[in-house]
C-alpha positions in Angstrom: 60.2 76.3 18.4 63.0 77.8 20.4 66.2 75.8 20.7 66.3 75.3 24.5 69.6 73.5 24.5 71.3 76.4 22.8 69.6 79.0 24.9 70.2 77.2 28.3 73.7 76.0 27.6 75.9 76.5 30.7 73.1 78.0 32.8 72.1 76.3 36.0 68.4 76.9 35.2 68.7 74.3 32.4 68.3 71.6 35.1 64.7 72.7 35.8 63.4 72.5 32.2 61.8 69.0 32.6 60.0 69.9 35.8 58.9 73.2 34.4 57.5 71.6 31.2 55.5 69.1 33.4 54.1 71.9 35.6 53.0 73.9 32.5 51.4 70.9 31.0 49.3 70.5 34.1 47.2 73.2 35.5 49.5 75.9 34.1 50.4 77.6 37.4 53.9 77.3 38.8 56.3 79.1 41.1 60.0 79.2 40.1 62.6 79.8 42.7 66.2 80.2 41.4 69.2 82.1 42.7 70.7 85.2 41.0 72.7 84.3 37.9 71.0 81.0 37.4 69.5 82.1 34.1 65.8 81.8 35.0 64.8 85.0 33.1 66.6 83.6 30.0 65.4 79.9 30.2 61.8 80.0 31.5 60.2 82.2 28.8 61.2 80.0 25.8 60.2 76.9 27.7 56.7 78.4 28.3 56.5 79.6 24.7 57.4 76.2 23.3 54.8 74.5 25.6 51.9 76.9 25.4 52.3 79.8 22.9 52.6 83.6 23.3 54.3 84.7 26.5 54.4 88.0 28.3 57.2 88.5 30.9 56.9 91.3 33.4 60.0 93.0 34.8 60.1 95.6 37.6 62.0 98.2 35.5 62.2 99.4 31.9 65.9 98.8 31.8 65.5 95.2 32.9 62.8 94.5 30.3 64.9 95.9 27.5 68.1 94.1 28.6 66.3 90.7 29.1 64.7 90.9 25.6 68.0 91.9 24.0 69.9 89.0 25.6 67.3 86.4 24.7 67.1 87.7 21.1 70.9 87.4 20.9 70.9 83.8 22.3 68.2 82.8 19.8 70.0 84.4 16.9 66.9 86.5 16.1 66.5 90.2 15.5 65.2 92.1 18.5 61.5 92.9 17.8 60.8 89.8 15.8 60.3 86.6 17.9 61.6 88.4 21.0 60.5 91.9 21.8 59.8 94.4 24.6 57.4 97.2 25.4 58.1 99.9 28.0 56.8 103.4 28.5 57.6 105.4 25.4 59.5 102.6 23.6 58.4 99.3 22.0 60.1 96.7 19.8 57.6 94.1 18.8 55.9 92.7 15.7 53.2 90.4 14.6 55.6 87.5 14.9 56.6 88.3 18.6 56.2 85.2 20.8 57.9 86.5 23.9 57.4 90.1 25.0 59.1 91.6 28.0 57.1 94.5 29.6 57.1 96.4 32.9 54.5 95.4 35.4 53.0 98.9 35.1 52.5 98.6 31.4 50.8 95.2 31.7 48.6 96.7 34.4 47.4 99.3 31.9 46.7 96.6 29.4 44.6 94.7 31.9 42.5 97.8 32.6 41.9 98.3 28.9 41.4 94.7 28.0 41.1 92.3 31.0 40.8 89.2 28.8 44.4 89.5 27.6 43.3 88.1 24.3 46.1 86.4 22.4 48.3 85.8 25.5 48.8 82.2 26.7 51.3 82.7 29.5 52.2 85.5 31.8 55.5 85.2 33.7 55.9 87.6 36.6 59.6 87.9 37.3 61.3 89.2 40.4 58.1 89.2 42.4 60.1 89.4 45.6 60.8 93.1 45.0 57.2 93.8 46.0 56.8 96.7 43.6 53.3 98.2 44.0 52.4 97.8 40.3 53.7 94.2 40.3 51.6 93.3 43.4 48.5 94.7 41.7 49.2 93.0 38.4 49.7 89.7 40.2 46.4 89.9 41.9 44.5 91.0 38.8 46.1 88.2 36.8 44.9 85.7 39.3 41.4 86.9 38.7 41.8 86.8 35.0 43.1 83.2 35.2 40.0 82.2 37.1 37.9 83.2 34.1 40.4 81.9 31.5 41.4 78.3 32.2 43.8 78.5 29.3 46.0 81.3 30.8 49.1 80.0 32.5 50.7 82.0 35.3 54.3 81.7 36.5 55.7 83.6 39.5 59.5 83.6 39.8 62.3 85.3 41.6 65.7 84.8 43.1 64.6 85.0 46.8 61.0 84.5 47.6 58.8 82.8 50.0 57.9 80.2 47.4 55.2 78.4 49.5 53.4 81.7 50.1 53.3 82.6 46.4 52.1 79.1 45.5 49.2 79.5 48.0 48.2 82.8 46.4 48.3 81.2 42.9 45.9 78.5 44.0 45.7 75.0 45.5 48.5 72.4 44.9 50.6 74.8 42.8 54.0 73.1 42.1 57.3 74.8 43.0 60.2 74.3 40.6 63.6 75.1 42.1 67.1 75.4 40.8 69.8 74.7 43.4 72.3 77.4 44.0 75.8 76.8 42.5 77.7 79.6 44.2 81.3 80.6 43.5 83.4 81.6 46.5 82.5 85.1 47.7 84.6 87.0 50.2 82.7 89.7 52.2 84.4 92.4 54.1 83.4 95.6 55.9 84.9 99.1 55.4 82.8 101.7 57.3 83.4 105.4 56.6 85.0 107.5 59.4 81.9 109.8 59.4 78.2 109.4 59.0 76.7 108.2 55.7 73.8 110.7 56.0 73.7 114.4 56.9 70.8 117.0 57.0 70.6 117.1 53.2 70.8 113.4 52.5 73.8 111.2 51.6 76.9 113.2 52.7 79.6 114.2 50.3 82.4 112.8 52.6 80.7 109.4 52.5 80.5 109.5 48.7 84.2 110.3 48.7 84.7 107.2 50.8 82.7 105.2 48.2 84.9 106.4 45.4 88.3 105.9 47.2 87.3 102.4 48.4 86.2 101.5 44.9 89.4 102.7 43.3 91.6 100.9 45.9 89.7 97.6 45.7 89.5 97.7 41.9 93.3 98.2 41.7 93.7 94.7 43.3 91.9 93.0 40.4 93.9 91.8 37.4 90.8 92.4 35.3 87.0 92.7 35.5 84.5 95.2 36.8 83.4 96.7 40.1 79.7 97.1 40.6 79.1 100.0 43.0 75.7 100.4 44.6 74.5 103.8 45.8 70.9 104.9 46.5 70.0 107.4 43.7 70.9 109.1 40.4 72.6 112.1 42.0 74.8 109.8 44.1 75.6 107.8 40.9 76.7 110.9 39.0 78.8 112.2 42.0 80.7 108.9 42.5 81.2 108.5 38.7 82.7 111.9 38.5 85.0 111.3 41.5 86.2 107.9 40.1 87.1 109.5 36.8 89.1 112.1 38.7 90.9 109.2 40.4 91.7 107.7 37.0 89.1 105.0 37.0 87.0 104.2 34.0 83.5 104.6 35.4 80.0 104.4 33.9 76.6 105.2 35.4 73.7 102.8 35.4 70.3 104.2 36.4 66.7 103.9 35.1 66.7 107.5 33.9 69.6 107.1 31.4 69.0 106.8 27.7 69.0 103.3 26.3 72.4 103.8 24.7 73.9 104.9 28.0 72.4 101.9 29.7 73.6 99.5 27.1 77.1 100.9 27.5 77.2 99.9 31.1 75.7 96.5 30.5 78.1 95.7 27.6 81.8 94.8 28.5 84.4 96.9 26.8 87.2 94.6 25.4 89.6 97.6 25.4 89.4 97.9 29.2 91.0 95.5 31.7 89.2 97.1 34.6 86.2 99.4 35.0 83.5 100.5 37.5 79.8 100.5 37.0 78.0 102.8 39.5 74.4 101.8 39.8 71.2 102.3 41.8 69.1 99.3 42.9 68.2 98.6 39.2 71.2 96.3 39.2 70.3 94.3 42.3 68.5 91.3 40.8 66.8 92.0 37.5 69.9 92.9 35.4 73.1 91.1 34.6 76.2 93.4 34.5 78.9 91.2 32.9 82.5 90.7 34.1 81.7 91.8 37.7 84.3 90.5 40.2 83.9 93.1 42.9 80.8 94.7 44.6 81.0 97.9 46.6 77.8 98.4 48.6 77.0 101.7 50.2 74.5 100.0 52.4 71.9 102.5 51.4 68.7 102.3 49.4 65.8 104.5 48.3 62.3 103.5 49.2 58.9 105.2 48.7 57.3 106.6 51.9 54.0 108.4 52.5 53.7 110.8 55.4 50.0 110.1 55.9 49.3 113.1 58.2 50.8 115.6 55.8 49.9 113.7 52.6 53.5 114.0 51.4 54.9 111.1 49.3 58.5 110.7 48.2 61.6 108.6 48.2 63.6 108.4 51.4 67.1 107.1 52.0 67.2 104.1 54.3 69.6 101.2 55.3 69.4 98.5 52.6 67.6 95.3 53.6 70.0 92.5 54.3 68.2 90.2 51.7 68.8 92.9 49.1 72.4 93.4 50.3 73.0 89.7 49.9 71.7 89.9 46.3 74.0 92.9 45.7 77.0 90.9 47.0 76.1 87.9 45.0 76.6 89.8 41.8 80.4 89.5 42.3 80.3 85.7 42.3 78.1 84.9 39.4 80.7 83.5 37.0 83.7 83.0 39.3 85.2 83.9 42.7 84.4 87.4 43.8 84.6 89.9 46.6 82.1 92.3 48.2 82.9 95.2 50.4 80.1 96.7 52.6 80.8 100.3 53.6 79.3 99.8 57.1 80.5 98.2 60.3 79.8 94.5 60.6 77.9 95.0 63.9 75.8 97.7 62.2 74.9 95.5 59.3 73.4 93.0 61.7 70.9 95.7 62.7 69.6 96.3 59.2 66.1 95.0 58.4 66.0 91.5 57.0 63.6 92.4 54.1 62.5 95.6 52.5 58.9 96.6 53.3 56.5 96.1 50.4 55.5 99.3 48.7 51.8 98.6 49.3 52.6 99.1 53.0 54.7 102.3 52.6 53.9 104.2 49.4 51.3 106.7 48.2 48.3 104.5 47.2 46.4 107.0 45.1 47.2 105.4 41.7 46.7 102.0 43.1 43.4 102.9 44.7 42.1 104.2 41.3 43.3 101.1 39.6 41.5 98.9 42.0 38.3 101.0 41.8 38.3 100.8 38.0 39.0 97.0 38.2 35.9 96.7 40.3 37.6 95.8 43.6 38.0 99.0 45.6 40.7 98.6 48.2 41.7 95.2 46.8 38.8 93.5 48.6 38.7 89.8 47.8 41.9 89.9 45.6 45.0 87.7 45.9 47.2 90.6 47.1 50.3 89.4 48.9 49.6 92.1 51.5 46.5 94.3 52.0 47.0 98.0 51.4 48.0 100.0 54.5 44.6 101.3 55.8 45.4 104.9 56.6 47.2 105.4 53.3 44.3 103.8 51.5 41.8 106.1 53.2 44.0 109.1 52.3 44.1 107.9 48.7 40.4 107.7 48.5 40.1 111.2 49.9 42.4 112.5 47.2 40.5 110.6 44.4 37.2 112.0 45.7 38.6 115.5 45.6 39.7 114.9 42.0 36.2 113.7 41.0 37.6 110.3 40.2 35.5 108.4 42.7 32.4 109.0 44.7 33.0 108.1 48.4 29.9 107.5 50.6 30.5 105.9 54.0 33.6 104.1 52.8 31.8 102.8 49.7 33.8 103.6 46.6 32.2 104.1 43.2 34.4 105.0 40.2 33.2 107.9 38.0 33.6 108.4 34.3 36.2 111.0 35.0 38.0 108.4 37.1 38.0 106.0 34.2 39.4 108.7 32.0 42.2 109.5 34.5 43.0 105.8 34.9 43.7 105.6 31.2 46.6 108.1 31.5 49.7 106.3 32.8 50.7 108.9 35.4 49.7 109.8 38.9 45.9 110.7 39.0 46.8 114.2 40.2 48.9 114.8 37.1 46.4 113.1 34.9 43.8 115.5 36.2 46.1 118.5 35.6 46.8 117.3 32.1 43.2 117.0 31.1 42.0 120.2 32.8 45.0 122.4 31.8 44.7 121.3 28.2 41.5 123.2 27.9 43.1 126.4 29.3 46.6 126.5 27.9 46.6 123.9 25.1 47.4 120.3 24.9 51.1 120.7 24.1 51.8 123.2 27.0 49.9 121.0 29.4 51.8 117.9 28.3 55.2 119.7 28.5 54.5 120.8 32.1 53.4 117.3 33.2 56.4 115.7 31.5 58.7 118.1 33.3 57.1 117.4 36.6 57.6 113.6 36.0 61.1 114.0 34.7 63.9 112.3 36.6 66.1 115.4 35.9 66.7 117.7 39.0 65.2 121.1 39.0 68.2 123.5 39.6 67.6 125.3 42.9 64.1 123.7 43.1 63.1 125.9 40.1 60.9 123.9 37.8 60.7 126.7 35.2 64.5 126.6 35.0 64.4 122.9 34.5 61.9 123.3 31.6 64.2 125.8 30.0 67.0 123.3 30.2 64.9 120.6 28.7 63.8 122.9 25.8 67.4 123.8 25.0 68.0 120.1 24.2 71.1 118.0 23.7 70.8 115.7 26.7 69.2 112.3 27.3 66.8 114.0 29.8 65.6 116.2 26.9 65.0 113.3 24.6 63.1 111.4 27.3 61.1 114.6 28.0 60.2 115.1 24.4 59.1 111.5 24.1 56.9 111.9 27.2 55.3 115.1 25.8 54.3 113.3 22.6 53.0 110.3 24.6 51.0 112.5 27.0 49.6 114.6 24.2 48.5 111.5 22.3 46.7 110.1 25.4 44.4 113.1 25.7 40.9 112.2 24.6 39.8 113.7 21.3 37.3 115.9 23.0 39.9 117.4 25.3 42.3 117.9 22.4 39.6 119.8 20.4 38.8 122.0 23.4 42.5 122.6 24.0 43.0 123.9 20.4 40.3 126.5 21.1 41.3 127.4 24.6 44.0 129.9 23.9 41.6 132.2 22.0 38.9 132.0 24.8 38.4 135.5 26.1 37.5 134.3 29.5 40.6 132.2 29.8 43.5 133.8 27.8 46.5 131.6 27.3 49.0 132.3 30.1 52.7 132.8 29.4 55.0 129.8 29.5 55.9 130.0 33.2 52.3 130.7 34.0 51.2 127.7 32.1 53.6 125.6 34.2 52.3 127.1 37.4 48.7 126.4 36.4 49.5 122.7 35.8 51.3 122.3 39.1 48.6 124.1 41.0 45.9 122.0 39.3 47.8 118.8 40.2 48.6 119.9 43.8 46.2 122.6 45.0 47.0 121.7 48.6 50.6 122.6 47.9 49.9 126.2 46.8 52.2 128.1 49.2 52.8 131.6 50.5 55.9 133.0 52.0 55.8 133.6 55.7 58.4 134.9 58.2 61.9 134.4 57.0 62.7 134.3 53.3 62.4 130.8 51.9 59.9 129.7 54.5 56.4 128.9 53.2 53.0 127.9 54.5 51.2 125.4 52.3 47.4 125.4 51.8 47.4 122.0 53.5 48.8 123.7 56.7 52.3 122.2 56.3 55.3 124.4 56.5 58.2 124.0 54.1 61.5 125.7 53.2 63.4 126.3 50.0 66.9 124.9 49.6 69.7 127.4 50.3 70.8 127.6 46.7 67.3 128.3 45.2 66.6 131.1 42.8 63.0 131.2 44.1 63.9 133.2 47.2 61.7 136.3 47.5 58.7 134.8 45.5 55.6 135.4 47.5 53.6 132.6 46.0 54.7 129.2 44.9 53.0 126.1 43.3 55.0 123.2 44.6 55.3 120.0 42.6 57.6 118.0 44.9 58.5 118.0 48.6 60.8 115.9 50.7 60.8 115.1 54.4 64.3 115.5 56.0 65.6 115.6 59.5 65.5 119.4 59.2 61.9 119.4 58.2 60.0 119.6 54.9 62.1 120.8 51.9 60.7 122.2 48.7 62.4 120.2 45.9 60.5 121.5 42.9 58.3 124.6 42.5 57.3 127.4 40.3 56.1 131.0 41.1 52.3 131.3 40.8 50.1 134.3 40.9 47.4 134.6 43.5 44.8 134.8 40.7 45.9 131.5 39.3 46.0 130.0 42.8 42.4 131.1 43.4 41.3 129.8 39.9 42.5 126.2 40.6 42.2 125.9 44.4 38.6 124.6 44.2 37.1 123.9 47.6 40.3 125.1 49.3 39.5 128.7 48.3 36.7 130.5 50.0 35.5 132.4 53.0 34.9 131.1 56.5 34.1 132.5 59.9 36.7 131.5 62.4 35.7 131.7 66.0 38.1 131.3 69.0 38.1 131.9 72.7 40.4 134.8 73.4 40.8 137.0 76.4 37.9 135.2 78.2 35.4 135.7 75.5 34.4 134.4 72.1 35.7 136.4 69.1 35.0 135.9 65.4 36.7 136.8 62.2 35.6 136.3 58.6 38.6 134.9 56.8 39.2 134.7 53.0 41.7 131.9 52.5 43.2 129.2 50.3 43.2 126.3 52.8 45.4 127.3 55.7 46.7 130.4 53.9 44.9 133.5 55.1 44.3 136.2 52.4 42.3 138.7 54.4 40.4 138.9 57.7 37.8 141.2 59.3 36.1 141.0 62.7 32.5 139.7 62.8 30.0 138.6 65.4 29.8 134.9 65.4 26.4 133.2 65.2 25.3 131.1 68.2 26.4 127.8 66.7 29.8 129.2 65.9 30.2 130.7 69.4 29.2 127.5 71.0 31.7 125.6 69.0 34.4 128.0 70.1 33.5 127.4 73.7 33.6 123.6 73.3 37.0 123.8 71.6 38.3 126.0 74.4 37.1 123.5 77.1 38.5 120.5 75.2 41.8 122.3 75.0 41.9 123.6 78.6 40.0 120.8 80.3 37.2 120.9 82.8 39.5 122.7 85.3 38.6 125.8 83.4 35.2 125.7 85.1 34.6 126.5 88.7 33.4 123.4 90.6 31.4 124.0 93.8 31.8 121.5 96.6 28.3 120.1 96.0 28.9 119.6 92.2 32.3 118.0 92.8 30.8 115.7 95.5 27.9 114.6 93.3 30.4 113.9 90.4 32.6 111.9 92.8 29.6 109.8 93.9 28.6 109.1 90.3 32.2 108.2 89.5 32.3 105.5 92.3 29.0 104.1 91.2 30.2 103.8 87.6 33.4 102.1 88.6 31.5 99.6 90.8 28.3 99.0 88.9 28.9 100.3 85.3 26.0 101.3 83.2 23.6 103.0 83.4 25.6 105.0 86.0 27.5 107.4 83.7 31.3 107.7 83.2 32.1 111.1 84.6 35.9 111.1 83.9 37.2 114.2 82.3 37.5 112.5 78.9 34.0 111.2 79.0 32.5 114.5 80.1 34.4 116.5 77.5 33.1 114.1 74.8 29.5 114.7 76.0 29.7 118.4 76.7 26.6 119.4 74.7 24.6 116.6 76.4 25.1 117.7 80.0 26.3 121.3 79.7 24.2 122.5 76.8 22.5 125.6 78.3 25.6 126.7 80.2 27.6 126.5 76.9 25.3 129.1 75.4 25.5 131.3 78.5 29.3 131.2 78.3 29.2 131.9 74.5 26.9 134.9 75.1 29.4 136.4 77.6 28.8 134.9 81.1 32.1 134.5 82.9 33.3 131.0 83.4 33.4 131.3 87.2 29.7 132.3 87.3 28.5 129.0 85.8 27.0 126.7 88.5 27.7 123.1 87.8 25.4 121.2 90.2 22.4 121.1 87.9 24.5 120.1 84.9 25.9 117.2 86.8 22.4 116.2 87.9 21.5 116.0 84.3 23.8 113.0 84.1 21.8 111.0 86.6 20.1 108.0 84.9 16.4 107.5 85.3 14.8 105.7 87.0 18.0 104.5 88.7 18.6 108.0 90.1 16.0 107.2 92.9 18.6 104.7 94.3 21.4 107.3 94.5 21.1 108.0 98.3 20.7 104.3 99.2 23.7 103.2 97.1 26.1 106.1 97.6 24.7 108.2 100.5 25.7 111.8 101.1 25.9 111.2 104.8 26.2 108.2 107.2 24.6 108.0 110.6 27.1 106.9 113.3 26.2 105.4 116.8 26.0 108.8 118.4 23.2 109.8 116.0 25.3 112.3 114.1 24.9 112.4 110.3 28.5 112.5 109.0 29.3 113.6 105.4 31.1 111.0 103.4 34.2 112.2 101.4 34.1 110.4 98.1 37.4 109.8 96.2 38.2 112.2 93.4 37.7 111.1 89.8 41.4 110.8 89.2 41.8 108.5 92.3 40.1 105.3 91.1 41.6 103.1 93.7 40.8 105.3 96.7 37.9 104.5 99.2 35.3 106.8 100.5 36.3 108.4 103.8 34.2 108.9 106.9 36.0 111.3 109.3 34.4 111.0 112.7 35.4 111.4 116.4 36.3 108.2 118.0 33.9 108.6 121.0 30.9 108.8 118.5 31.7 105.3 117.4 31.6 103.4 120.7 29.5 100.2 120.3 30.0 100.2 116.5 31.4 96.8 115.6 31.1 96.5 111.9 32.8 98.8 109.4 30.1 100.6 107.3 29.8 99.6 103.7 28.0 101.2 100.7 26.9 100.4 97.2 25.1 97.2 98.2 27.9 96.3 100.6 30.5 96.3 97.8 32.6 99.1 99.1 34.0 99.4 102.7 34.2 102.9 104.1 37.6 104.0 105.3 37.2 105.4 108.8 39.4 108.3 110.0 38.9 108.1 113.7 39.5 111.6 115.2 40.5 112.9 118.6 38.3 115.4 120.5 40.4 118.1 118.7 39.6 116.4 115.4 43.1 115.2 114.8 43.5 111.7 113.3 44.1 108.9 115.8 43.7 106.0 113.5 42.7 105.0 109.9 41.0 101.7 109.4 38.5 99.8 107.2 38.3 97.0 109.9 36.6 98.5 113.0 36.4 95.3 114.9 40.2 94.7 114.6 40.8 98.3 115.7 38.8 97.9 118.9 40.5 94.6 119.6 44.1 95.6 119.0 45.0 99.3 118.5 42.4 100.9 120.8 44.2 100.1 124.0 47.3 101.9 122.9 45.2 104.9 121.7 43.4 105.0 125.1 46.6 104.9 127.0 48.0 107.8 125.1 44.9 110.0 124.9 43.1 109.6 128.3 45.6 111.9 130.1 45.5 114.5 127.2 41.7 114.6 127.0 40.5 113.7 130.6 37.1 115.3 130.1 36.2 112.9 127.3 35.4 109.2 127.9 38.0 106.5 127.2 36.3 103.4 128.5 38.2 100.1 128.8 35.4 98.4 126.9 34.4 100.6 123.9 31.9 98.0 122.6 29.6 98.4 125.6 30.2 102.1 126.3 27.6 104.6 125.1 28.7 106.8 122.2 29.3 110.4 123.0 29.4 113.6 120.9 30.8 115.7 123.7 32.5 115.4 127.2 31.7 112.9 130.0 29.2 115.4 131.5 27.4 116.4 128.4 24.1 114.9 127.6 25.3 113.6 124.3 
């Protein structure tokens, strides 16, 4: 049994031990809400272990899992790896006697896929669930399903800042919430915005990082002792600020997830020889790590979040304003053990505009790995699972398309079926694209070469000048933490290859059909296998490339890859300037063709050009044209080109006769008033149904008939519904008979004038004796009368004829009888005979 009194001594979380023990003794599901620094990560696991048995604790990051395990082992007086241990990617310290194991959510997710029963595990504690990491969300939902089958598996969800009631509902009915009240020390928050922008075209600006360093040095000098914790968005910014602080005479250390364990431990361990120091960190230090002796927080106000450009299928990290909830957690680090101060490097009014909470990764990130996990789990798309948020629909659809292209799933009318290849790829803890490249490239270039390439692509180290081959050469030279991590990943990936693939890989280099490429060619092969849609060819200006996907991208100005005609691109970033190539390697066109799969091939491209259909047979890799020759398109291709032209130019490209336009207008009014079966004849509707009503004419245009020689009256007649067409003249007549006996043509409103009325332009004298305004379409629509003078100039416009005779006619008569004396202007128009001509004419 763990000594809870010793472990929890001095920690606010000690107060919740009795409530937690009661909750675990009940149904075994509980939500723990405790503020930062309360000791929940230290106290809750031994309480659960004493109550129920073996415990797994998930952490959002490897560094947090290692640090939490080391701290708890120290407090229990045991050797790390015995009763208290951890397992993260590439590193594990556990034994048969381990009772509490700290792991990353991603690692536990892999275990669940391999063995859903979690045999031998009694409690799973999911820490920091508020961070809404994608792996953590999936693991939470999967554990809820496992717990439904295993009544003896206890689940605990805990965090510093969560919607406790929401998580309790997800865990089940009547799940208790155990809270530890905050015991905050005084915290002074101030604002110190930089004089210039935080971001420029390339990302975080160097002048802003100078401001971060100078503000840190100035504020740290005010402390008698202690540490400053400085938050910046990424590893490059961490290194830049650390270097500048050292130039200013400040003892500074970096803290990022990509550092070696020794370097991370140095930042997390206070140095008794230093009165003051600065730890410059990414978001790893927000909530899941304790950096000791912190009295001051400097917050850049920036964070990195995953984003997916769904249209271009480009995923990556983007720099965004930090969420205010995360900013509050950052600031709270300064007041964990005593009074502290936090300086936000933004204006106070700007801080108020920042988002309240960070968006969950399941709504913003690339979902390809998640979609494969859910498919293997048996719940494609997360249907029916206790996910805190459903996957973003467009990103999920894009993920399924990618997995289908990799052969990992079969996708039939949105029904997802995982394949054996998909199960194989899911067992390799990397992105499915890279897993595919590892498996397939191993057969061509050997397991070690394939693993080296994949490990380099995954490496957190930056490719100098976007040159991946240069990065690999750096990693091979050795001597850096990045090299050690890369070597560990190479061994891990090689070991993960199935035995069959390893055996094939050993033979592959001697295969005459597929000789082993040179080192850089091996790298290019792996990148192109992982991202065939990112095979790119130079176009236009140097450094400007067209990807097989159709996206354009440019090399950074300092790249050594300028002048390379073909690239295989491993990483892209969206910036205000456009898409930037972050990591790439030169590739031969032969290798590109070898791995491009369905993207490579020939197609006949037909377009409308110079008033005719022209065709070319194009050999291409996706959007990249390799060669092109003129060909005669077949009828279907030619028709498709005509349809595409009309959809681009609109129906105005055709010549509408008065008769065709009038019939279309009559049908338009009928549709607006009566609906179906009278057809919608708007431009959008007709363009959507081109082949239905304009079929024969499309073929005539495709075969060379000029657009202005295509009559449209018959095509419009094809739109008439039967048998309702027999009522056309009765409902929407072409002409209306007026009292004089004349048949006057109605002018129907244009399609783009839905509120206009049909117009009857008629001489006033022909309307004598006409009391009621004419109406059409079963008396639904009044006709708008344009009453004309003998010279056919408008005298009045009315849709209320009776009112006109009673009111306006007298004025019109007074003005017109002297101007047109030969025409009748009776005092009583209702009893006067209608006239087509003069007073003396017969009619």
